N, C-alpha and C positions, 0 to 999 in steps of 0.2 A: 362534620356537617353542621353548620349553624342555621338556626331558624330565621327565615325571612318571611314577612307577611303573615305572621301567626300571633301577633300581639293580642288581639281580642280573644282568641281561643285560649291562650295561656292565662289570660286574666280571668276567664270564666272558670277554669279549673282551680285557680287560686282562691276565688270567691267560694267555690263549693267546699274546698278544704276548710277554709275559715268557718263556714257555716257548720261543717261537721264537727269541728272542735267544740262547738257550743252544745253538742248533744243532739244534733239533727243528722241522723244517718242519711247519706246521699248516694245515689247511683248516677254516674256520668257515663254516657255512651258517646264515644268519638267515632264518627263515620267519615268515610272518604274512600276514594278509589285506591287500588294498589299503587304504592309509590308516592302517595300524596303527603307523606311525612307524619303519619299517625304515631309510629314507633318513636320518631325523633321528638315529637311533641310530648309524649308521655315521659320520655327520658328527661327532657328539659324541665318538665313540671316536677318530677320526683327529685331532681337535683336541687330545686328551690326549697325542698322540705328538709334538707340535711341538717339545718340548724334548728328545726322545730321540735326535735325529740320524738317525732312520730315513728311508729313501727311500720315498715314498708315491706310488703310481700309482693313479689312479681312472678308472673308465669306467662308462658306463651303456648297457646293451643296449636295443635298440628292436625292437618288432615290425616296424616298417617296414624294418629293415635285416637281417632274418633271412635273406634270400636273398643277401646280400652277404658272401662268405667273408671271414673275418678282420676284419670291421668293428669288433668289440669290441677285438681285440688291437691293431689299428691305433690306436685311441684311446689304449690304454695306452702304446704306444711314442711317440706324439706327446707325451703328457704327460711321458714320461721325458725327451724332448729339451728340453721347456720347463723342466722341473725342473732339468736339468743346466745350462742356460744361466743360469738365475737364480742357482743355487748357485755357478757359476763366476765370475760378475761380482760377486757379493756376498761372495765369499771367505769361506765359512763356516769355522768352527773345526773343522778336521779334522787328523789327524796327518800328518807329513811323508811317510810311505809312501803314504798315500792320495792326497796331492797329486801324488806322482810317478806313481802309476798313472793318475790322471785326465789328467795332462799327456801321458803316452805314449798313452793311449787315451781321447780326449775324448768319451766317452759313446756310447751306442747310437744307431744311425741307423735310422729307419723306412724299410724298403726301398721303392723306387719301385714295384716290381711284386711285392707280397708273395706269399710261398708259405708253407705251413705249416712247412717245414724252416727257412726263413730267419727267420721270425718267432720260432719256437721258440728258435733260436740267439741271436737278439737278446735275448730275455727271459732266457735262461740266462746271458748275459753279465752281466746286472745282478745275478744271484744271487751271482756270484763277487766282487762288491764287498764291502768290509769293513763297509759300513753294512747294518743290517737292512733287508729289503725287505718292504713291505706292499702287496699288490695288493687293491684293493676294487672289486668289481663290483656295481653296483645293477641291479635288474630282471634278475637272472641267468637267469630263466626264459625271457627273450626272446633269449638269445645265439644267434648263428649256429653251426652245427655245427662249422665249422673252428676257431672260437675256443675252443669247448668242448674239442676234441681238443688244441689247443695248450696250454691250461691243464692238462689231464690229464697231458700229456707233461712240463710243468714240474714238477708236483707229484711225479711219480714220480722225477724226477732230483734233487729237492731235499729229500728226507726228512731229510737230515742237515745242511741249510743253514738260515741264518737268514732263513726265508721264512714269511710269514703271508699266506694268501689268504682273503679274506672275500667271500662271495657272498650278497647279499640277494635272496631270491626270494619269490614270493607263496605258496609252499607248494603251489600247484597248477600243475603244469608244462604245463598246456594241451595243445596238440597236438604238442609236441616229444617224440617217442618214439624218437629216433635212438640207436644203440648208443653213440656217443661221449658223449651226454648221460647215458645210464644209467651209463656208466663213471665220469663225474664223481661221481655219487652213490655209486658203489661205493668211492671212495677213502676212506681213513680220515679221518673228520671228526667234528666235534662240532656238534650242532644247538643254536641259540639260538631258541627259539620265542617270538614276541611275541603273547601273548594280548591281547584287548581290555583296556583299563584298567578296573580295578575301580571300584565306585562311590566308594570312599574316595579313590582316586587322582584321579578326576574332581573330587571335592570339593577336593582339594589344588590342582588346576589352577585351579579357579574362585576359590578363596581367594587364590591368588597374583595373579590378575588383579584381584580386587576390593580386595585389601589387608586383608581381614578374612574370618573364617569366615562362610559363608552357611547359611541354614536347610536342614535335611535335605530338605525338599520340593523346593527348587530343585535341589539336587544330584541327587536322584532323577529329576527331570524331564529334566535334561540326559542322564543315563545311559540312561534309557528311550528317548530320541529317537535316540541314537547307538550304543547297545550298547558304549560305551566307545571308539569310534574317535576317536583324537586329532585327525585331520583334520576330522571332522565336529563335534567339540566346539568346536574353534577357530573353525570357520565359523559355528556358532550364536552363539558369543561375539561375533564381528565384527558379526553382524546385530543381536544383542540389546543391544549397547552403542554402537550407532551414534549415539544421541542423548544420550549422557552416560556417566559412569563407572559408574553404578549397574547392577548385574546383577540382573535379575528372571527370570521364567520365560522359557524359550527361545523365540526368535522366528526362524522360518525365512524368510530373505529371499534377497537376491541372492548373498551369499557362500555360503550353504548350497546353493543351486541349482548354483552353479559347482563346489562341492566334489563334489556328487553326480555331475555330468557328468564331472568329472575322474576319479573312481573308475570310472565306466562305461567310459571310453575307454582305461583301462589294460588292460582285458581284450581278448579277441578279439571278432570280429564276432558270433560265436555267443552270447557272453555278453550283448551288447547286445540281440540279438533276444529272448533269454529275458527280460531285464529289461523290455523294451517290452511283451511279451505279458503279463507279470505286472502291469505298471502298468495296462494296459487291462482286464484281467480283474477286478481287485479281489478281492472276497471269493470269486469263483468259480474262483480259480486252481487249486485242487486237484480241481475237478469236471470238468475238460475235459483232453484230451490236450495238454499244454503243448508237448511236443516237436514235434507236428504243426503247431501254430500258429507256432512259432519256427523251424521248418525244421532242427531238430537231432535227434540220436539221443537215446534215453533216458539214456545215459551222459553225453553232452555236456550235456543239460538239467540233470541232477543236479549235475554239476560246476559249472555256472554258478550254480545255486541256492546251492551251498555257498560259492562265492566271494562272492556278494552278501550272504550271511549274515555271513561273516567280515569283510566290509567295513563292517558296521553299517547297511547299507541295508535288509535284510530281517529279519523275524522269522518264520522258517518260509518261507511263500510269500507273505507280506504285507509291504508296505513299512511301515517303522516310522513314517514321517511322511508325511502326504498330499502335502506339498510335494515330496518326493522323487519320488513317482509322477507328479505333474504335470510336474515338470521333465523327466523321462524322455520323456514323451509330447510335450511341447512341443518337444523337441529333434529330433523326427522331421519330415520334410517332409510337407506336407498329403496328398499322394497315398499315401504309405506308411502314414500314420496312418489314413486312411479305409479303405484296403485291409485293414489289420489288424482294424479294428472290423467290417468286412463279413464277414471270415472267422470272427471270433468269433461274430457273430450267427447265421451259418449253422450253425456247430458246435453252438451252444446250442439252436437250434430242432430240429435233428436228434436232440439228446439229450433233448428234452422238458422243457427248462428253463422256468421261469415266464415268462409274457408280458412282465412288466415288465423282466426281465433281458435278454431278446432285444431288446425295444424300445429299451432304453438304447443298445445298440450299433448298431442300425439308425439311430437318430437321430444318433449320432456319425459314422456313415458316410454320412448323408444318402441312405439307400438304402431302397427299398420293393420287395422281391422280388415278382415278378409273381403268384405263386400264393398266397402266404401272408402277405406283408408287411402289407397293409392291415388284415387281421383282427387280427393280433398288435398292431399299433399302436393300433387302436381299443379293444381290450380293455385295453391298458396305459394308455390315456388315461383310461378310466373309473376304473381303479384309482388312478391318480394324483390325479384330482379328488376321489375319496373320501378320499384321504389328505391332502387340502389342498395338493397340489403343483400349483398352477394353472399355473405356467410350464412344468412338464414336460408337463402335459396339453396345453397349447396347442402345444408343440413337436411332439408326436406327431400331433395332428390336422392341424396345418399341413403336415406332411410328407405325410400321406395325401392331403390336399386338392391338393397340388401335382401329384400324378400321377394324380388322378381324372379320368376322361373322361366319366362318366355324369352328366347334368345333375341328375337327381333326387337322386342320391347326393351330388353336390357341394352341393346345397341343404341336405341333412341335415347334412353335415359343417360347412358354414358356420354353421348355427344352433348346433350342438354347440360349435363353437369360440367363438362369441359368448357362449354361456351360461357357459362357463368364464371368459372374460375379464371378463364383467360382474361377477363376484364381487370383482374387485380394481380394475377400471377400465372403467366403462361406455362411456367415449369410445372405447376400443379395440374394443369390440364393434360400434360403429356401422357401420364400413365393411363388415362381413360381413352386417349385417341390412338396411342401406339398399337394396341391390339386390333384396331378396326381398319388398318390399312388394306387387308385382304378383302374385307367386306365392302370397302369403298370401291375397289377395283372390280369386284364381282357384281356390283349393282344390288348389294344387300342392304343398302341404306337409302333413305330418301335423298333427293337431290340436294336439299339444304344441308342435311347432315354430311353428305359426301363432300360438299364444298368446304365445310368446317374441317374435315380431315385433310383435304388438299391444302388448305391454308396452313394447317399445322406442318405438313410436309415442307411447304415452301419456307415457312418460318425457321425450320430446322436445316434448310439448305438442300433438301432432297428434291431438287428441281427436275431431275430426269424422270423419277417415278411419277411426279406430279404431271409431267408432260404426257407420259404413257396413259395415265388415268384420264386426262382430258381427251386424248385421242380416241379412247374407247367410249367416251360419253358424248361426243359431239353430235351424235345422231339422236339425241333425246327428242322425243316426239312433242312433249309439252312445250309451248312457247316460254312459259315461265322457267321451266327447267333449263332450256337452252340458254336463256338469258343469264341464269345463275352461273352456268359453266363458262359462258362467254366472259363474264366479269372476272372469274378466277383466272382464265387464260390471259386476259388483258393485264391483270396485275402481275402475273408471272413474267410476261414479256417486258413490261414497261416500268414496273417498280423493282423487280428483282433483276431486270436487265438480261433475261435469258431468251434467246431466240427459239422459234419452233424447231425442234430437232430435225435436221436433215433437209429443211425446206427454206431456211432463212426466215427472217421475221416478216410476218404478214403486214399489210398496210395498217397504219395506226387506226384504231377504232373498229377493227374487224376481228372476228373470232377465227379459229383455224379453218373453218369452211368458207371464209370470206364474207360472212354476214356482218352487218353493222352491229356494233355493241350498243345496247340500250339498257344497260343495267341500272339498278337502284331506283327505278320508278321515276325519280326526278331528273334523269338524264345526265348524271354526273360523269359517268364514264364516257359517254358520247361527247360531252363538252371538253373533257380533258383530251380526248382523241383529236378533236378539232384544233385544240391549242398546240399540241405537240406535233401534229401532222401537217399543219399549214403555217401560214404567216401569222405570227403572234401580233395581235392588236390589243388596244385597250378594251375593246368590246369583248374579244374572246377571253381575255383574262378576267374581266368583270363577270362574264357568264359563268365561269368555273367558280369564282368566289361566291356568286349568288346561289349556285346550286348547293353549296355547303351550308347555306343558311336554311333555317326552317325545318331542320330534321333533328330528331332525337339521336343521341349517339347510338342507340340500339339499332337504328335503321340505316346506319352508315357502316361501310366496310373500312376499317381502320387503315389498312394498307392503301386503299384507293384514295382516302382522304389525304394521307401523307404524300402520295404521288401527285395529287392535285395541287397541294401547296408548293411542292418543289417545282412543278411545271410552271406555275405562275411566277415564282421567283426567278427561274432560269429564263423566262420570257421577258426579262428586263423590267419586271414589276414587283421587286422585292417588298416595297412598301405595302402594296395590295395584299401580298402573301402574308406579311407580318400582321396586318390588321385581322385578316381571316383566322390566322393561327392563334392570335391572342384571344379571340372570341371563343374558339373551340377549347383552348386551354382552360379558360375560366369555367366553361361548362363542365369539362372533365374534372376539374377540381371540386366543383360543387357536388358532383355525382360520385366522388371518391373512386373514379375509374383510373386506377393506378397505371395500368398498361397504357391507356390513352395519354395520361399525363407524361409518362416517360418518353414515348415516341414523339408526341407533339412537341415536348420540350427539346428533343434532339433536332426536330425539324426547325423549330424557332431559332435554335443556335446556328444551324446551317444558314438560315436566312440572314442572320446577323453577320455571319462570315461573308456572305455574298455582298452585303452592304459595306463591308470593310470595318465593321465594329468588332475588332478582334477581341477586345476585353469582354464584351457581352457574349460573344460566341464561346469563348473559353469557359466563362462562368456558367452559361446555360448548358453546355455539353456535359460538363462535370456534374452539374446538378441532376441532369437526366440520367447519367450513369449511376448515380446514387439511389435512384428511385426503385430500380429493379435489380435483382441479382443477375450475375452473368448468365446463369442457366436460363433465365427467363427471356433474355434478349435474343437468344438464338443467333442467326447470322446477321441480324439487324444491329448487333453491337458494333459493327464496323462503322455505322453512321455517327453516333456520338463520339467514338474513339477518333475517327478521322478528323472530325470537326475540332475536337479539343487539341489534337496534336498539331493541326495546321494553325490554329489560333495562337497556341502557346509558342510555336516556332516563330510566328510573325511578331510576337511581342518580345522575342528575345529570351523567353523562358525555356531554353533548350533542355535544361536538366529535368524540368517537370515533364516535358514532352517525352524525354527518354524513359522516364518511369512508366508512362502510359504504354510505351512500346513493349514493355516487359509483360503486359497482360497476356494471358493465354486467350487465343481466339480460335473459334471452331474452323477446322480445315475446309468444310463446305462453303464458308463465307467467301472464299476466293473464287467460287464459281458464280458469284453474284456481283452486282454493281457495288455492293458495300465493301467487298474485298478490293475492288479496283480503287475505290475512294481511299481505302486504308493504305494501299500501296502508294498512291499519289502523295498522301500526307507524309508517309514515311520517307519517300523520295525527297520531298522538299526539306524535311528535317535533316536528311543526309547532306543536302547541299549547304544548309545553314551551318552544319558542323564539319564542313570541309571533307566530305566523303563523296565527291562527285561521281566516281565510278559505281559506287553502291547505288546512288540515285539513278544513274543511267540504267542499271539492271532492273530496278523497280519500274521505271517508266516503260522500258521495253516489254516487261511482263504485262503491264496495263494494256499496251497496244495489242498484244497477242490475245489477251482475254476478251477485249472488246471486239476484235475481228471474229472471234469464235462465237461471241454472244450476239446481242442485238446491235447490228452496225448503226442503226438509226440513232442510238444513244450517243454516238461519237461527237455530234455537234454540240452536245452539252458537256462533254468530258474532253477537254483539249489536251489529250495525251501527246499529240504531235508537238504542241508548244512546250510541254514539259521536256520532251526529248531535245528540242531546240535549246532550251535553257541549260540542260545538262551538258550538251555538246559545247556550248559557249564556255562553260566553266572548265572544260578539259582542253580548250584551245582549238576546237574544230569548228571554226566560224563558217566554213562553206557548208558543212553538214547541217549546222544550226540553221543557216539560211534556207536550205532545201526543206527542212522540216517545217519551218515557219510558213514558207510559201505553199507547201502542201496543205497545211491547216487552212490557209486562206482560200484555197481552191476547192474546198469541200462543197459538194452539191447540196442544195437545200438551204434553209435558213440557219444562221448561226445565232447564238446569243451574242449580244453586243459585247459582253464581257470576254467571251472566247476570242472574238475577232480582235478586240483591243489588245489582248495579251499577245496574240500572234503579231500584230503590227508593232508592238513595242520590241518584241524579240527580233523581228525583221530589221527594225531601225538600228538595233545594236550591231548589225552586220554591215551597215551602210556608212557612207561618209557623212560628215556633219550636216551639210546642207540638206541632203536627202533624209537624214535621220530626223531633223527638226520637223519636216513636213509630215513624216509618218507618225511621229510622237504627238503632233497636234491632232491628227485624225484619231489616234488612240485615246487621247484625252477627251475628245468630244464623245466617243462611244462610252467611256467610263462614266462620264457625267450622266449619260442617258440611263445606264444601268444602276448607277448609284453606289459603285464600289469605291469608297473613299480611301481605303488602304492602297489599292492598285493605282488610284489617282495620284496619291502622294508619291509613289514610286515613279510614275510616268512624268510627273512634274520635275522630279529630281533628275531624271534622264534628260529632259528637255533643257533644264538649266545647265547641265553639263555640256550639252551640245552647243548652246549659245556661248558658253565660256570658251569652248574649244575654237569657236569661230571668232573669238575676240570681242563678242558683243557682251561686255561685262555688265553693263547696266541692265540689259534684258535678262541676263543670267541671274542677277540679284533679284529682280522682280519675280521671276518664275520660282526661284528658290524660296522666297517668302511664301508663295502660294503652296509649295510643297510642304513647308513647315506647318502652315495652318491646317492642311489636310491631315498631316501626321498627328498634330495635337488633338484633332477631333477624333482620331482613332486610338488615342492613348498609347502611341508608340514614339520611339525616338525619331528625331528629324532625320530623313535620309540624305540630307545635303550637308556639305561642309559648313562649319560655323562661319568661316570668313565671308561666305557669300551672303550671310544674313546681316552683316555689319554695314552701317551707313558710312559712306565716305564723309569726311569732315566738310560740312557745308553750313553756311549761315541760315538761320531760320527765316522763313518767308511768311507772308500773310496767309498763305494757304497751308501752313504746317498743321500738325495734329493739334487739336484744341482750338484752332482758329476757324474762320468761316470757310465753307467749302468753295473752292475755285470753280469746280465743274458741277453741272447738274447731274442727276442720276443717269439720264439718258446719255449725256456726253461722257460720263465716267465709264459706262458700259462699252461704248464705242471705242474710247481711247484705250481701255484695258485690252480689248481684243486686238486692236491695231498694234499695241505695244508687244503683244505676244507673237506677232508676225502674220496674223490673218489678213487676207486681201479684203477689199471693199465688198466684193461679191460674196465671199464667205461670211463676212459680218452681216450682210443683208439677209442671207439665208438663216443664220443662227438667231438673229433678233427679229425676224419676220417684219422687216421694214424694207423700203425701196433703197436702191443703190444711191439715188439722189439724196435721200434723207441721211444716209451714212456720210456722204460727202459734205453736206451742210454741217453736220455735227463736228466732223473733223476740222472743217474750216474754223469753227468757233473755238475748238480745242487748241488748234495751232496758235490762234490769236491770244487766248488767255494764258497759255503756257509759254508764249514767245518762242515757238519753235518754227523752223523753216521747212522741215521734212519729217517723214515718218521715222527715220532712223534715230531722231533725237528724242522721240517720245519716252522710251524706257528711262533714260537718265533724268528727264524732266519730271516724270511721275515719281521717281525715287526722291528727287530733290524736294518736291512738294508733299512727300509722304502720302501720295494718293493710293498706294497699296491698301491702306486702311479703308479708304472709300471703295476699293475694288472688291471688298467683300460683297458689296451689293450686286455687282455684275457677275461675280463668281457664283454666288448663291442662286442667281437666276437660272443657272444651267445645271445645278447639282441637285438632283432629286433626293440625294441622301442628306442634304443640308438641313 
């Protein structure tokens, strides 16, 4: 360790030595806090005397030897003996008179039974030598009283001798209050005070270590962490450069911890007790009687605080670095540490401190005081959960539960603990809830706690037992209790897709007794019921999205939220659902609600799949699967798995999808809608890998499960269309047509996406003229719901239909539209490459890069007309009159020099107006 920032202090010692060589005995006292570099300064100074011929005696006092008289002086005399032996054998260059004196009197002898008179005489003998004498005592504040008196005696008799005594002391003389010690301080002396290193000196130290100047921010960070203590700065450097020569921001590791404990052990036991109390108290250090906790007097407490500040450990009453406080506490044995936290908790409780502060120390002490501990811990647990400190909340509740003897109270604590753990790890909540199934059925829990147990049953796929429990609880007298049970039943039917056993599914938005569901206070369940039970409108979708806003996650039912988002997306408003889901995901991330992040991430991936963004769907579903372990997903694992398998299959990544199908899934999953979705995804994967009969089996199972479950869900799960597709693949066109027609005849509202899929499959069983008409209707619906992947497939089918009819220009025009949609979905084009090629034609003034031939309005009308839409259909789509359509077409015919509608596709290809057609295509594609 090299000295930095100590030039003036070293110069003062050198001047004192020079003065002493002139026969002026001197006493120098070096003061400074622990770790300030006193020992290093003395060592550096003594090194400069090597060439002066001075006799140097060194000794270090120790707290452990304070009760051993003359222990320090004994060290000095033994060093004198060793120094004489070395100098005698090495024959140093001294004058002849000195040699004669040494030969006549071969050095001082350390007395075998020392006394103050004898040792004083032995030291005085050294003073009469012709060589200057330098006595250096480190940690002088720990000297035994007899040694202090001996040194005082020497100083008094050596004021005109060549003697320099250097005493390095902490500057705080602790509990040494003897008269002799005071007498040492009363001797004529000069003080050398070692202040902490300045920020500039710390910068020099760092620059010397790095070999270059470092940024001011790094220098400031080291100085703030150490207050300029050389010992701590070097310790941080050791930790921060352990993996290479580069010096970055300070890193507190093993070396720093060791330095902290070294500083702590240099003081008395009282100083250590104060440091430990401060480390345990943290920010409350000035709010409680510190001396009472540390077992010291107010004066002793303040002295310890001052020393710890001067050592660079404290800034006022707070540790400068959290690692220092941690090291101090870890150095205690377990019993002492828990005892300290227990005393602090009791002191804080009696002083009226906040519950969270008291609970922190009760937890550290693993203590629950009989009269007040449980109440404090439960209050603190609620506050911790509100602040998203789930681990802290569970620690407090677990501590209360450990000592709770009342069965009913234990049940309530178990459910509260499970609710907290569910936020981050549903699997951890299971052991607390599993034993409470019977209590939930017998009415031994509060209704809120019963609902938590029922949600756990559903999450694990135990839908039948959950239905039995609901049936026994529907007669709850309290309106609020009835509302809680109604919400659970609503989620059971519409999120898990399970009908009321033996009765069929009740009407949307009603509980098993037929009452309207009005759960959540904000009416979320009622608004979802209106959306899924009636005709979906922009207003009904917006109402559900609005109900999701303005609530903390704590006040929302996760499964109900997930169902709400899916309901919006399946009501042909995936963009609205995506925006609402993104907002909730951001909130869940900020609050570290892992379970929310996982399920909402899976929902967001499903929404992306409905929009045809298969790449985002695959990425999002796989990310969601990685957030929770399989055990925590329960039956809901079918949601991200089915989304990922479907998306990867659509992208052509069938091997990756196959790997996902190897995952173990819980058997109860297949009694829920998540199992149905999984089977559908697997069936489509089978079709993509040429296993149509396996696919047919999965789709038939889906139909059976849906008929046995909630039949109202069938309008959102088009299993009949799946069967139509599978039958087409095995050559049963008539059966495929029957299934597609049955899908279209379903009572009640469909999603546009489900109807579009059925129309496309029905078209596949028809002749080309009829097929084109059905496909155009399908395309219109797909543009409404925003599914660009399905839209690309439908355009490809329409292109093939036109090609089969011999309408080659129109086929090429539609093929390009299919290719653009496929490109937007990051999938391969579903049309043959030759349909995308331009026939050899001369460039015209309307070609790409040239001026536009048609206006935007004309381009939209011409594009739809080229695809085969009638004037009336164009009028309805563009919300203009038929007369306006006719006027636009008249101008289009004149500009493109065509005589009839049939010539439009080829002319638009000739002028490369498909590039311009992006404007009219985008007008109708909400996913664009």
